[in-house]
N, C-alpha and C positions, 0 to 999 in steps of 0.2 A: 365680306370682311368689314368690320365696324370702321367707319371713317375716323373715329377717335383714335384708334390705333395707328392708322396711316398718318395722322396729323403729328404724331410723335416721332415719326421715322428718322433715323440717323444711319448713315453709311460710312463705314470706316475701311481703310486699307492698311493691313498689318504686315510688316516685313518679317520674313522668316530668317532664321540664323543659317539655314542650309537649304539645299534644293530638295523639296519634299513633294513627290508626285509631280515634279516639273514646275512647282509653285515657289516663287520668291517674294510674291505679294498677295496676301490672302484678303479678299474683300468679303465683308459681312454686312448685312443689314440688321439693325436693332430697332426695336419699338417697345413702348412701354404701356402696360395696362394696369388694371386694378391690382394684380398680384405681382407686379415688378416687371423688369426688363426681360425681353425675349429676343431670341436670335433666329434669323432666317438666312442660311448660308449655303444653299446648294452650289456645288462648283459651277463655274461660268459656263461650261460646255453642256450642262444638263438642259434638256428640253423641258417645256412647261409641265408636262405630265409627270415627269420624274420629280419635279420640285414640289408637287402638290402635298405629299406627306410632310416635307420639310415645313411648309407654311401651316399645315394643321397642327404640327407640334409647336411652333412659335405662338400661334394663337392660343393654344392650350396653356402654355407657359404664362402668357401675359393675363389670362382671363379666368384661370381656374386655380383653386387652392392646391397646395402641395398635398401628395398622398401621406399616409402614415409612414413614418420612417423607422426602420429597425436599427439604424446607425447614422451618426452625423459625420463620421470619418470613414474614408474609403481607402483601402489599400490599393496602390497603383503599381503599374509597371513602367519601365523605361521604354522608349520607342527610338530605334535606330533606323533611319532612312538608308536607302541604297547608296551609301557613301563608301569611299575607299580611302586607304592611307592610315597608318597608326595615329598620326597627330590629329587628323579630323575626327576619327572614331573616338579617340580619347576625349576630345572636347565635347562630344555629344554625350558620352556616357556619364561624365561629370555633371551633367545638367540634372541628374536624377539621383539625389542623395538617398540613401537608405532603402531603395527598392530591392525586392528580392527576386525579381524577374525582368527580363528584357525581351521585347518583341522586335525581331530583326526582319527588315524587308529583304526579301530574296526573290530570285526568279529570272534574271536577265543573264547571268554568266555564272556557272557553277563554281569555277575557280575563285572568282572574287566573292561569291557568297560564302564559301567555305572559309576564306581568309577573313572575311568580316566577322563571322561567328567566332573564329578562333581568337581574334583580337579581343572581342567583348569577353569571352571566357577567361582570357589572361587578365583582363582588368578587374573582373568581378567573378572570381571563381566559384563563389558560393551562390551565385544567382542562377535561377532557372532560365533556360533559353527557349523561347517560342519563335517560330518563324512564319512569315506572312507572304504568301505567294500571289494573292490577288487573282487566283484562277488561271495563272499563266501556263501551267504545265499540263502535258498528257500524263495518263496513268503511268506509262513507262519511265517518263522523266521524273515524276514524283517518287516512284519506287527507287530509282537509281539514287536520287538525293537522299532519301531516308536510309539507305544502306551506307551512305558515306558520312553523314552528318554527326553520328554519335548520339549521345543521350539528349533528347529535347522533351519539353513539357507537353507541347502539341504543335501541330502544323495547321495553319489557318488558310482555308480555301485553296488547297493545292491545285485543284482542277475546276473546270468551270460548271460542270453539270452534275446533277444528282447521280446519273448513271455511272459517271467516271469516278465520283467519290465513293460509291458503293463498291465498284470494282477494286478501288485502291484499299478500302477497308478489309477486303479479303486477303490482301498481301502484307498488311502491317498491323502491329499492336499499338502503334503510336496514335494518340488521340487525334481526331480530325475535327476542326472547328468550321462551322458554316457561317460565312458572312454575306458575300454578294448573293449567294444562292437564296438567301432569305429576303434581304433588303431590296434586291432588284426583281423580285418575283411579281407578276402581275397580281397573283393572290397567294401571299405567303401562308395562308391558312390551308390552301389546297395542297400543299407539297407534302409528299411522303418521304420523310427523312430517315425512315427505319433502315438501319444497316449502312447509312451513308455518312452520318454526322453524329458525333459524340457530345459536342457542345455547341451552343448557339452564341454567335457574337452579336450583341445588342447595341445599335447606335440610335439614340433617341430620335434625332430629327428625321433620318430616312426612314424610319419605322412608323412615323406619324405621331409621335408623342407618347407619354408614359401610360396612359389608359390602354391604348392599342398595343403597346409593347408587352404589358402585362397579360393582355388576352392571348397574344402569340406564345408567350412563356407557358401560360396555363394549357394551351392547346397542344404544344409539342412536348412538353413534359421532359425537357432535357436540362442539364446544368448550363449555366450561362457565364459569360464574361461581358461586362459593359465597356464599350470603347467610344471613341470619338472620331470626328471627321475634321481634324485641325480647325477647331472652332476658336473663337474668342472666349475670353473668361466667362461671358455670359452663357454661351452654349455649353461650355464645360461644366459650369455649376449646374445646369439642368441635367447633364449627364450624371453628375454626382448625386443629384436628387433621385434619379432612376435607380442608381446603384444602392442608395440608401434605403429605397422602398421594397427592395427584393430580399425576402426573408433569408433564403438560403444562397449565400454567395461565396463559393469555394476558392475563387481565383482572383488574383490582383487585376485591377481594371486598367484599360488603356486610355486613361483620362488625364494623363500628365503632358499631352502634346503641346500645351501652351508653353512648355519649356523650349519648344523649337521656334517660337516666335521671339524676334528681338524687341518688339513693342506690342503692348496689349492694352485693352481698355480698363483692366484691373489685374491685380496681382493675386494669384492663387498658389501660395507656397506649398512645397512638398516637405513635410516634416516626418522624419523617421519612416519615410516610404509611404506616407498617407497624405490625403488631402481632405480638407474640411469643407462641407457644405457651408456657404457664407452669404448667399444672395447679394452679390456685389452690385454697387452702382457704378456704371461705366464712366470713365473720364475720356473726353473726345479730343482734347487739345492736341493739334498737330497731326491728327489721324484721319480727318474726314476728307472724303474724296471730292473731286471736282463736281460742279453743277451738272455736267454731262453724265458722269457716272451716277450720280444720285438719281437723275431722271431714268437712267437705264434700270436701275434697281426698283424704283417706284413702279415703272411700267411692268417690270417682271412680276412684282408682287400682285398688281391689279389683274394681269392676265391669269396668273396662277390661281388667285381667289375665285375666279369664275369656274374653276374646275372642281372646287370643293363642294 
């Protein structure tokens, strides 16, 4: 990794509006290169090897020109964490003006999951519902849920393995989206997703950047949705660039998760259910971490760079 990139390193801690994946403070590292600011933000528990594609993506974003864009505005979905209670759900739904679909986190408690979905439906009856399970269910559990939930647009990563997803596909007509199955694979190009997945979920950092993600899309030849990993506005904007560079984009993208942060390094508004590519310049005032946390991230980057 070029030392000039490391010399621009800044690390920020962004508070969230609600508990998301157990996170209430999202730490991200940012650095600047010839083509702008880039983000490196694998979750804190990730080991260095899993961080490598995230760093490859950040280096690409800072040092390579943007790809050809087919659109500058991207349709997005709302994201509802695994929260409960009408007031709390209403507060989060209102963060996503004009979106035509909501992705709802489920998988821990069937009764609460169904109540959460019912509440979102009551608030936005014209919006499509998607659910994200993060691979938590067996095939039988996923089948039972799909028999109870009513009409949904798709179910994301209901089971952990390709074999389980393939078995579930035999039992349902509802579209199945692959997320962890792709981004956590040792070699995502070696996966046989035939009969297991209808749609690929693309997250630009864990997949190693835009060039590699396009290679995966061309290899697997499936429809796609672009999503995010609770990034700052810098990482989200690069996800928007990925979405803008994909010619055929049928589904709204999960790139509005910045709305779940109570502070961010830049503001990326949702207008009529869409977000614009904007190449924002980060503002750091009041957000930077302690010297100890800065050194932790710098050392993490240097260790990870040795794996590239």
